KOLGU-4560 file (N, C-alpha, C; in nm, 3 decimals, padded with zeros to 5 digits):
<recs>
<n_xx: 00.083 n_yy: -00.118 n_zz: 00.000 ca_xx: 00.000 ca_yy: 00.000 ca_zz: 00.000 c_xx: 00.088 c_yy: 00.125 c_zz: 00.000 mol: A seq: 1 type: MET>
<n_xx: 00.051 n_yy: 00.222 n_zz: -00.077 ca_xx: 00.122 ca_yy: 00.349 ca_zz: -00.082 c_xx: 00.100 c_yy: 00.423 c_zz: 00.048 mol: A seq: 2 type: THR>
<n_xx: 00.207 n_yy: 00.474 n_zz: 00.107 ca_xx: 00.192 ca_yy: 00.542 ca_zz: 00.235 c_xx: 00.237 c_yy: 00.686 c_zz: 00.223 mol: A seq: 3 type: GLN>
<n_xx: 00.155 n_yy: 00.774 n_zz: 00.277 ca_xx: 00.185 ca_yy: 00.915 ca_zz: 00.286 c_xx: 00.247 c_yy: 00.942 c_zz: 00.422 mol: A seq: 4 type: PHE>
<n_xx: 00.310 n_yy: 01.058 n_zz: 00.438 ca_xx: 00.369 ca_yy: 01.095 ca_zz: 00.567 c_xx: 00.312 c_yy: 01.229 c_zz: 00.610 mol: A seq: 5 type: ALA>
<n_xx: 00.268 n_yy: 01.235 n_zz: 00.734 ca_xx: 00.219 ca_yy: 01.359 ca_zz: 00.792 c_xx: 00.317 c_yy: 01.400 c_zz: 00.900 mol: A seq: 6 type: LEU>
<n_xx: 00.381 n_yy: 01.512 n_zz: 00.879 ca_xx: 00.475 ca_yy: 01.566 ca_zz: 00.977 c_xx: 00.396 c_yy: 01.658 c_zz: 01.069 mol: A seq: 7 type: ARG>
<n_xx: 00.381 n_yy: 01.618 n_zz: 01.195 ca_xx: 00.303 ca_yy: 01.695 ca_zz: 01.291 c_xx: 00.392 c_yy: 01.778 c_zz: 01.382 mol: A seq: 8 type: CYS>
<n_xx: 00.514 n_yy: 01.734 n_zz: 01.402 ca_xx: 00.607 ca_yy: 01.806 ca_zz: 01.488 c_xx: 00.670 c_yy: 01.921 c_zz: 01.408 mol: A seq: 9 type: LEU>
<n_xx: 00.669 n_yy: 02.039 n_zz: 01.464 ca_xx: 00.712 ca_yy: 02.156 ca_zz: 01.388 c_xx: 00.596 c_yy: 02.206 c_zz: 01.303 mol: A seq: 10 type: GLY>
<n_xx: 00.626 n_yy: 02.260 n_zz: 01.188 ca_xx: 00.520 ca_yy: 02.304 ca_zz: 01.097 c_xx: 00.459 c_yy: 02.182 c_zz: 01.030 mol: A seq: 11 type: ASN>
<n_xx: 00.329 n_yy: 02.161 n_zz: 01.049 ca_xx: 00.266 ca_yy: 02.044 ca_zz: 00.988 c_xx: 00.277 c_yy: 02.048 c_zz: 00.836 mol: A seq: 12 type: PRO>
<n_xx: 00.302 n_yy: 01.930 n_zz: 00.778 ca_xx: 00.303 ca_yy: 01.918 ca_zz: 00.632 c_xx: 00.278 c_yy: 01.775 c_zz: 00.594 mol: A seq: 13 type: ARG>
<n_xx: 00.220 n_yy: 01.761 n_zz: 00.478 ca_xx: 00.183 ca_yy: 01.630 ca_zz: 00.425 c_xx: 00.273 c_yy: 01.600 c_zz: 00.307 mol: A seq: 14 type: LEU>
<n_xx: 00.331 n_yy: 01.480 n_zz: 00.306 ca_xx: 00.426 ca_yy: 01.441 ca_zz: 00.203 c_xx: 00.377 c_yy: 01.314 c_zz: 00.134 mol: A seq: 15 type: VAL>
<n_xx: 00.385 n_yy: 01.313 n_zz: 00.003 ca_xx: 00.342 ca_yy: 01.198 ca_zz: -00.075 c_xx: 00.444 c_yy: 01.086 c_zz: -00.072 mol: A seq: 16 type: GLY>
<n_xx: 00.408 n_yy: 00.971 n_zz: -00.125 ca_xx: 00.496 ca_yy: 00.854 ca_zz: -00.125 c_xx: 00.629 c_yy: 00.879 c_zz: -00.196 mol: A seq: 17 type: PRO>
<n_xx: 00.630 n_yy: 00.971 n_zz: -00.291 ca_xx: 00.753 ca_yy: 01.002 ca_zz: -00.363 c_xx: 00.834 c_yy: 01.115 c_zz: -00.300 mol: A seq: 18 type: GLY>
<n_xx: 00.789 n_yy: 01.165 n_zz: -00.184 ca_xx: 00.861 ca_yy: 01.271 ca_zz: -00.115 c_xx: 00.813 c_yy: 01.411 c_zz: -00.150 mol: A seq: 19 type: GLY>
<n_xx: 00.717 n_yy: 01.422 n_zz: -00.241 ca_xx: 00.666 ca_yy: 01.554 ca_zz: -00.279 c_xx: 00.568 c_yy: 01.605 c_zz: -00.173 mol: A seq: 20 type: GLU>
<n_xx: 00.572 n_yy: 01.736 n_zz: -00.148 ca_xx: 00.478 ca_yy: 01.795 ca_zz: -00.053 c_xx: 00.341 c_yy: 01.804 c_zz: -00.118 mol: A seq: 21 type: GLU>
<n_xx: 00.240 n_yy: 01.765 n_zz: -00.043 ca_xx: 00.103 ca_yy: 01.771 ca_zz: -00.092 c_xx: 00.036 c_yy: 01.893 c_zz: -00.030 mol: A seq: 22 type: ILE>
<n_xx: -00.006 n_yy: 01.982 n_zz: -00.115 ca_xx: -00.072 ca_yy: 02.105 ca_zz: -00.069 c_xx: -00.222 c_yy: 02.080 c_zz: -00.059 mol: A seq: 23 type: ARG>
<n_xx: -00.279 n_yy: 02.129 n_zz: 00.049 ca_xx: -00.423 ca_yy: 02.119 ca_zz: 00.068 c_xx: -00.485 c_yy: 02.257 c_zz: 00.048 mol: A seq: 24 type: LEU>
<n_xx: -00.611 n_yy: 02.258 n_zz: 00.014 ca_xx: -00.680 ca_yy: 02.382 ca_zz: -00.021 c_xx: -00.684 c_yy: 02.483 c_zz: 00.093 mol: A seq: 25 type: ARG>
<n_xx: -00.704 n_yy: 02.435 n_zz: 00.214 ca_xx: -00.710 ca_yy: 02.525 ca_zz: 00.329 c_xx: -00.629 c_yy: 02.468 c_zz: 00.445 mol: A seq: 26 type: THR>
<n_xx: -00.592 n_yy: 02.554 n_zz: 00.536 ca_xx: -00.520 ca_yy: 02.511 ca_zz: 00.656 c_xx: -00.609 c_yy: 02.425 c_zz: 00.745 mol: A seq: 27 type: LYS>
<n_xx: -00.739 n_yy: 02.448 n_zz: 00.739 ca_xx: -00.830 ca_yy: 02.367 ca_zz: 00.821 c_xx: -00.830 c_yy: 02.222 c_zz: 00.777 mol: A seq: 28 type: LYS>
<n_xx: -00.810 n_yy: 02.197 n_zz: 00.649 ca_xx: -00.802 ca_yy: 02.058 ca_zz: 00.602 c_xx: -00.682 c_yy: 01.988 c_zz: 00.665 mol: A seq: 29 type: ASN>
<n_xx: -00.569 n_yy: 02.057 n_zz: 00.670 ca_xx: -00.450 ca_yy: 02.001 ca_zz: 00.732 c_xx: -00.470 c_yy: 01.989 c_zz: 00.883 mol: A seq: 30 type: LEU>
<n_xx: -00.536 n_yy: 02.087 n_zz: 00.944 ca_xx: -00.565 ca_yy: 02.081 ca_zz: 01.088 c_xx: -00.655 c_yy: 01.962 c_zz: 01.120 mol: A seq: 31 type: ALA>
<n_xx: -00.755 n_yy: 01.938 n_zz: 01.038 ca_xx: -00.844 ca_yy: 01.824 ca_zz: 01.058 c_xx: -00.767 c_yy: 01.694 c_zz: 01.048 mol: A seq: 32 type: LEU>
<n_xx: -00.686 n_yy: 01.680 n_zz: 00.945 ca_xx: -00.606 ca_yy: 01.558 ca_zz: 00.928 c_xx: -00.513 c_yy: 01.537 c_zz: 01.047 mol: A seq: 33 type: LEU>
<n_xx: -00.449 n_yy: 01.642 n_zz: 01.091 ca_xx: -00.356 ca_yy: 01.633 ca_zz: 01.204 c_xx: -00.430 c_yy: 01.594 c_zz: 01.332 mol: A seq: 34 type: THR>
<n_xx: -00.544 n_yy: 01.657 n_zz: 01.356 ca_xx: -00.623 ca_yy: 01.627 ca_zz: 01.475 c_xx: -00.663 c_yy: 01.480 c_zz: 01.478 mol: A seq: 35 type: PHE>
<n_xx: -00.711 n_yy: 01.430 n_zz: 01.366 ca_xx: -00.753 ca_yy: 01.289 ca_zz: 01.360 c_xx: -00.633 c_yy: 01.195 c_zz: 01.374 mol: A seq: 36 type: LEU>
<n_xx: -00.519 n_yy: 01.234 n_zz: 01.322 ca_xx: -00.400 ca_yy: 01.149 ca_zz: 01.326 c_xx: -00.340 c_yy: 01.137 c_zz: 01.466 mol: A seq: 37 type: ALA>
<n_xx: -00.362 n_yy: 01.236 n_zz: 01.549 ca_xx: -00.305 ca_yy: 01.234 ca_zz: 01.685 c_xx: -00.364 c_yy: 01.119 c_zz: 01.767 mol: A seq: 38 type: VAL>
<n_xx: -00.492 n_yy: 01.089 n_zz: 01.747 ca_xx: -00.558 ca_yy: 00.980 ca_zz: 01.818 c_xx: -00.628 c_yy: 00.888 c_zz: 01.718 mol: A seq: 39 type: GLU>
<n_xx: -00.550 n_yy: 00.807 n_zz: 01.645 ca_xx: -00.610 ca_yy: 00.726 ca_zz: 01.539 c_xx: -00.706 c_yy: 00.618 c_zz: 01.590 mol: A seq: 40 type: PRO>
<n_xx: -00.693 n_yy: 00.581 n_zz: 01.716 ca_xx: -00.779 ca_yy: 00.477 ca_zz: 01.770 c_xx: -00.916 c_yy: 00.529 c_zz: 01.813 mol: A seq: 41 type: GLN>
<n_xx: -00.933 n_yy: 00.661 n_zz: 01.815 ca_xx: -01.058 ca_yy: 00.721 ca_zz: 01.861 c_xx: -01.149 c_yy: 00.754 c_zz: 01.743 mol: A seq: 42 type: VAL>
<n_xx: -01.275 n_yy: 00.718 n_zz: 01.758 ca_xx: -01.376 ca_yy: 00.760 ca_zz: 01.661 c_xx: -01.428 c_yy: 00.895 c_zz: 01.708 mol: A seq: 43 type: ALA>
<n_xx: -01.393 n_yy: 01.000 n_zz: 01.636 ca_xx: -01.430 ca_yy: 01.136 ca_zz: 01.674 c_xx: -01.568 c_yy: 01.169 c_zz: 01.619 mol: A seq: 44 type: HIS>
<n_xx: -01.651 n_yy: 01.226 n_zz: 01.705 ca_xx: -01.785 ca_yy: 01.265 ca_zz: 01.664 c_xx: -01.782 c_yy: 01.377 c_zz: 01.562 mol: A seq: 45 type: GLY>
<n_xx: -01.865 n_yy: 01.364 n_zz: 01.460 ca_xx: -01.872 ca_yy: 01.466 ca_zz: 01.355 c_xx: -01.912 c_yy: 01.602 c_zz: 01.412 mol: A seq: 46 type: ARG>
<n_xx: -02.009 n_yy: 01.603 n_zz: 01.503 ca_xx: -02.052 ca_yy: 01.731 ca_zz: 01.561 c_xx: -01.939 c_yy: 01.798 c_zz: 01.637 mol: A seq: 47 type: ASP>
<n_xx: -01.862 n_yy: 01.719 n_zz: 01.710 ca_xx: -01.748 ca_yy: 01.774 ca_zz: 01.786 c_xx: -01.642 c_yy: 01.831 c_zz: 01.692 mol: A seq: 48 type: ARG>
<n_xx: -01.610 n_yy: 01.757 n_zz: 01.587 ca_xx: -01.511 ca_yy: 01.805 ca_zz: 01.489 c_xx: -01.559 c_yy: 01.933 c_zz: 01.421 mol: A seq: 49 type: LEU>
<n_xx: -01.687 n_yy: 01.936 n_zz: 01.384 ca_xx: -01.742 ca_yy: 02.053 ca_zz: 01.317 c_xx: -01.736 c_yy: 02.175 c_zz: 01.408 mol: A seq: 50 type: ALA>
<n_xx: -01.771 n_yy: 02.157 n_zz: 01.534 ca_xx: -01.769 ca_yy: 02.269 ca_zz: 01.630 c_xx: -01.626 c_yy: 02.314 c_zz: 01.658 mol: A seq: 51 type: GLU>
<n_xx: -01.535 n_yy: 02.220 n_zz: 01.665 ca_xx: -01.395 ca_yy: 02.252 ca_zz: 01.691 c_xx: -01.335 c_yy: 02.337 c_zz: 01.579 mol: A seq: 52 type: LEU>
<n_xx: -01.361 n_yy: 02.300 n_zz: 01.454 ca_xx: -01.297 ca_yy: 02.368 ca_zz: 01.342 c_xx: -01.378 c_yy: 02.484 c_zz: 01.284 mol: A seq: 53 type: LEU>
<n_xx: -01.508 n_yy: 02.482 n_zz: 01.305 ca_xx: -01.593 ca_yy: 02.590 ca_zz: 01.253 c_xx: -01.683 c_yy: 02.642 c_zz: 01.364 mol: A seq: 54 type: TRP>
<n_xx: -01.623 n_yy: 02.695 n_zz: 01.471 ca_xx: -01.704 ca_yy: 02.744 ca_zz: 01.584 c_xx: -01.786 c_yy: 02.867 c_zz: 01.541 mol: A seq: 55 type: PRO>
<n_xx: -01.900 n_yy: 02.882 n_zz: 01.605 ca_xx: -01.983 ca_yy: 02.999 ca_zz: 01.576 c_xx: -02.060 c_yy: 02.988 c_zz: 01.446 mol: A seq: 56 type: GLY>
<n_xx: -02.050 n_yy: 02.875 n_zz: 01.381 ca_xx: -02.122 ca_yy: 02.850 ca_zz: 01.256 c_xx: -02.240 c_yy: 02.759 c_zz: 01.288 mol: A seq: 57 type: THR>
<n_xx: -02.347 n_yy: 02.771 n_zz: 01.212 ca_xx: -02.462 ca_yy: 02.683 ca_zz: 01.237 c_xx: -02.419 c_yy: 02.538 c_zz: 01.223 mol: A seq: 58 type: SER>
<n_xx: -02.492 n_yy: 02.451 n_zz: 01.291 ca_xx: -02.460 ca_yy: 02.308 ca_zz: 01.287 c_xx: -02.461 c_yy: 02.255 c_zz: 01.145 mol: A seq: 59 type: THR>
<n_xx: -02.560 n_yy: 02.292 n_zz: 01.067 ca_xx: -02.567 ca_yy: 02.240 ca_zz: 00.930 c_xx: -02.451 c_yy: 02.293 c_zz: 00.845 mol: A seq: 60 type: SER>
<n_xx: -02.415 n_yy: 02.420 n_zz: 00.861 ca_xx: -02.303 ca_yy: 02.476 ca_zz: 00.785 c_xx: -02.170 c_yy: 02.414 c_zz: 00.827 mol: A seq: 61 type: ASP>
<n_xx: -02.150 n_yy: 02.397 n_zz: 00.957 ca_xx: -02.023 ca_yy: 02.340 ca_zz: 01.003 c_xx: -02.012 c_yy: 02.193 c_zz: 00.963 mol: A seq: 62 type: SER>
<n_xx: -02.122 n_yy: 02.119 n_zz: 00.968 ca_xx: -02.118 ca_yy: 01.978 ca_zz: 00.923 c_xx: -02.094 c_yy: 01.969 c_zz: 00.773 mol: A seq: 63 type: ARG>
<n_xx: -02.148 n_yy: 02.064 n_zz: 00.698 ca_xx: -02.122 ca_yy: 02.067 ca_zz: 00.554 c_xx: -01.974 c_yy: 02.095 c_zz: 00.528 mol: A seq: 64 type: HIS>
<n_xx: -01.917 n_yy: 02.191 n_zz: 00.601 ca_xx: -01.774 ca_yy: 02.222 ca_zz: 00.587 c_xx: -01.689 c_yy: 02.102 c_zz: 00.623 mol: A seq: 65 type: SER>
<n_xx: -01.728 n_yy: 02.028 n_zz: 00.727 ca_xx: -01.655 ca_yy: 01.907 ca_zz: 00.766 c_xx: -01.663 c_yy: 01.803 c_zz: 00.655 mol: A seq: 66 type: LEU>
<n_xx: -01.780 n_yy: 01.782 n_zz: 00.600 ca_xx: -01.796 ca_yy: 01.684 ca_zz: 00.492 c_xx: -01.712 c_yy: 01.722 c_zz: 00.371 mol: A seq: 67 type: ALA>
<n_xx: -01.707 n_yy: 01.851 n_zz: 00.341 ca_xx: -01.625 ca_yy: 01.898 ca_zz: 00.229 c_xx: -01.477 c_yy: 01.873 c_zz: 00.256 mol: A seq: 68 type: THR>
<n_xx: -01.432 n_yy: 01.904 n_zz: 00.378 ca_xx: -01.291 ca_yy: 01.882 ca_zz: 00.414 c_xx: -01.255 c_yy: 01.734 c_zz: 00.406 mol: A seq: 69 type: ALA>
<n_xx: -01.342 n_yy: 01.648 n_zz: 00.455 ca_xx: -01.316 ca_yy: 01.503 ca_zz: 00.447 c_xx: -01.310 c_yy: 01.457 c_zz: 00.302 mol: A seq: 70 type: LEU>
<n_xx: -01.395 n_yy: 01.512 n_zz: 00.219 ca_xx: -01.395 ca_yy: 01.478 ca_zz: 00.077 c_xx: -01.265 c_yy: 01.521 c_zz: 00.009 mol: A seq: 71 type: SER>
<n_xx: -01.218 n_yy: 01.640 n_zz: 00.042 ca_xx: -01.092 ca_yy: 01.689 ca_zz: -00.014 c_xx: -00.977 c_yy: 01.598 c_zz: 00.028 mol: A seq: 72 type: VAL>
<n_xx: -00.973 n_yy: 01.562 n_zz: 00.155 ca_xx: -00.866 ca_yy: 01.475 ca_zz: 00.204 c_xx: -00.871 c_yy: 01.337 c_zz: 00.140 mol: A seq: 73 type: LEU>
<n_xx: -00.991 n_yy: 01.283 n_zz: 00.123 ca_xx: -01.003 ca_yy: 01.154 ca_zz: 00.054 c_xx: -00.956 c_yy: 01.164 c_zz: -00.090 mol: A seq: 74 type: ARG>
<n_xx: -00.983 n_yy: 01.277 n_zz: -00.154 ca_xx: -00.938 ca_yy: 01.297 ca_zz: -00.291 c_xx: -00.786 c_yy: 01.297 c_zz: -00.303 mol: A seq: 75 type: GLY>
<n_xx: -00.719 n_yy: 01.349 n_zz: -00.202 ca_xx: -00.572 ca_yy: 01.354 ca_zz: -00.203 c_xx: -00.508 c_yy: 01.223 c_zz: -00.156 mol: A seq: 76 type: LYS>
<n_xx: -00.571 n_yy: 01.157 n_zz: -00.056 ca_xx: -00.509 ca_yy: 01.044 ca_zz: 00.012 c_xx: -00.574 c_yy: 00.909 c_zz: -00.016 mol: A seq: 77 type: LEU>
<n_xx: -00.688 n_yy: 00.910 n_zz: -00.080 ca_xx: -00.760 ca_yy: 00.785 ca_zz: -00.108 c_xx: -00.878 c_yy: 00.765 c_zz: -00.015 mol: A seq: 78 type: GLY>
<n_xx: -00.970 n_yy: 00.684 n_zz: -00.059 ca_xx: -01.095 ca_yy: 00.662 ca_zz: 00.014 c_xx: -01.074 c_yy: 00.596 c_zz: 00.150 mol: A seq: 79 type: GLN>
<n_xx: -00.968 n_yy: 00.521 n_zz: 00.167 ca_xx: -00.949 ca_yy: 00.447 ca_zz: 00.292 c_xx: -00.877 c_yy: 00.525 c_zz: 00.401 mol: A seq: 80 type: SER>
<n_xx: -00.851 n_yy: 00.653 n_zz: 00.381 ca_xx: -00.780 ca_yy: 00.731 ca_zz: 00.482 c_xx: -00.861 c_yy: 00.748 c_zz: 00.611 mol: A seq: 81 type: VAL>
<n_xx: -00.993 n_yy: 00.737 n_zz: 00.602 ca_xx: -01.080 ca_yy: 00.745 ca_zz: 00.719 c_xx: -01.176 c_yy: 00.628 c_zz: 00.720 mol: A seq: 82 type: PHE>
<n_xx: -01.215 n_yy: 00.590 n_zz: 00.839 ca_xx: -01.329 ca_yy: 00.502 ca_zz: 00.860 c_xx: -01.438 c_yy: 00.597 c_zz: 00.906 mol: A seq: 83 type: HIS>
<n_xx: -01.533 n_yy: 00.625 n_zz: 00.822 ca_xx: -01.633 ca_yy: 00.725 ca_zz: 00.855 c_xx: -01.772 c_yy: 00.665 c_zz: 00.855 mol: A seq: 84 type: ALA>
<n_xx: -01.847 n_yy: 00.703 n_zz: 00.956 ca_xx: -01.987 ca_yy: 00.667 ca_zz: 00.964 c_xx: -02.071 c_yy: 00.794 c_zz: 00.966 mol: A seq: 85 type: GLY>
<n_xx: -02.196 n_yy: 00.777 n_zz: 00.987 ca_xx: -02.286 ca_yy: 00.892 ca_zz: 00.988 c_xx: -02.252 c_yy: 00.991 c_zz: 01.099 mol: A seq: 86 type: ARG>
<n_xx: -02.208 n_yy: 00.940 n_zz: 01.215 ca_xx: -02.186 ca_yy: 01.027 ca_zz: 01.330 c_xx: -02.041 c_yy: 01.041 c_zz: 01.373 mol: A seq: 87 type: ASP>
<n_xx: -01.949 n_yy: 00.962 n_zz: 01.314 ca_xx: -01.810 ca_yy: 00.969 ca_zz: 01.361 c_xx: -01.711 c_yy: 00.943 c_zz: 01.248 mol: A seq: 88 type: SER>
<n_xx: -01.587 n_yy: 00.981 n_zz: 01.276 ca_xx: -01.477 ca_yy: 00.965 ca_zz: 01.181 c_xx: -01.355 c_yy: 00.914 c_zz: 01.258 mol: A seq: 89 type: VAL>
<n_xx: -01.288 n_yy: 00.814 n_zz: 01.203 ca_xx: -01.166 ca_yy: 00.762 ca_zz: 01.264 c_xx: -01.058 c_yy: 00.753 c_zz: 01.158 mol: A seq: 90 type: ARG>
<n_xx: -00.939 n_yy: 00.794 n_zz: 01.192 ca_xx: -00.823 ca_yy: 00.797 ca_zz: 01.104 c_xx: -00.771 c_yy: 00.656 c_zz: 01.084 mol: A seq: 91 type: PHE>
<n_xx: -00.731 n_yy: 00.625 n_zz: 00.961 ca_xx: -00.671 ca_yy: 00.495 ca_zz: 00.928 c_xx: -00.519 c_yy: 00.514 c_zz: 00.923 mol: A seq: 92 type: ASN>
<n_xx: -00.452 n_yy: 00.473 n_zz: 01.029 ca_xx: -00.307 ca_yy: 00.498 ca_zz: 01.039 c_xx: -00.224 c_yy: 00.415 c_zz: 00.943 mol: A seq: 93 type: LYS>
<n_xx: -00.283 n_yy: 00.319 n_zz: 00.872 ca_xx: -00.206 ca_yy: 00.242 ca_zz: 00.774 c_xx: -00.187 c_yy: 00.318 c_zz: 00.644 mol: A seq: 94 type: THR>
<n_xx: -00.264 n_yy: 00.424 n_zz: 00.623 ca_xx: -00.254 ca_yy: 00.501 ca_zz: 00.499 c_xx: -00.153 c_yy: 00.615 c_zz: 00.512 mol: A seq: 95 type: VAL>
<n_xx: -00.150 n_yy: 00.676 n_zz: 00.630 ca_xx: -00.063 ca_yy: 00.792 ca_zz: 00.653 c_xx: 00.024 c_yy: 00.766 c_zz: 00.776 mol: A seq: 96 type: VAL>
<n_xx: 00.155 n_yy: 00.769 n_zz: 00.757 ca_xx: 00.250 ca_yy: 00.759 ca_zz: 00.866 c_xx: 00.263 c_yy: 00.896 c_zz: 00.932 mol: A seq: 97 type: PHE>
<n_xx: 00.266 n_yy: 00.901 n_zz: 01.064 ca_xx: 00.288 ca_yy: 01.028 ca_zz: 01.134 c_xx: 00.414 c_yy: 01.022 c_zz: 01.217 mol: A seq: 98 type: THR>
<n_xx: 00.483 n_yy: 01.135 n_zz: 01.224 ca_xx: 00.604 ca_yy: 01.138 ca_zz: 01.306 c_xx: 00.572 c_yy: 01.126 c_zz: 01.455 mol: A seq: 99 type: ASP>
<n_xx: 00.452 n_yy: 01.162 n_zz: 01.496 ca_xx: 00.419 ca_yy: 01.149 ca_zz: 01.638 c_xx: 00.404 c_yy: 01.003 c_zz: 01.680 mol: A seq: 100 type: ILE>
<n_xx: 00.382 n_yy: 00.915 n_zz: 01.584 ca_xx: 00.371 ca_yy: 00.773 ca_zz: 01.619 c_xx: 00.504 c_yy: 00.714 c_zz: 01.662 mol: A seq: 101 type: SER>
<n_xx: 00.614 n_yy: 00.784 n_zz: 01.635 ca_xx: 00.745 ca_yy: 00.735 ca_zz: 01.676 c_xx: 00.788 c_yy: 00.786 c_zz: 01.813 mol: A seq: 102 type: THR>
<n_xx: 00.709 n_yy: 00.874 n_zz: 01.872 ca_xx: 00.744 ca_yy: 00.926 ca_zz: 02.005 c_xx: 00.725 c_yy: 00.822 c_zz: 02.112 mol: A seq: 103 type: LEU>
</recs>
């Protein structure tokens, strides 16, 4: 399986299997990926993620923004990067290696 690398220590950045940096459309997309990668064993509630990243926004708008961000990340990293259900999202650590996993 092709593995990406997420550097969380220092300035976060996402690197492709060939060593190229992968740019994401917004910083929130990278923040979402990093947040999920820190605790890959936890299924994070969609409402909690939406409130965390889009505070002060209506529930429907923040959930839409979350769904869009997850879609963008899947487009860059593949469909299996998350285990997602209707109410929660869990990071698949076999798709993306993180430097924090070596601590």
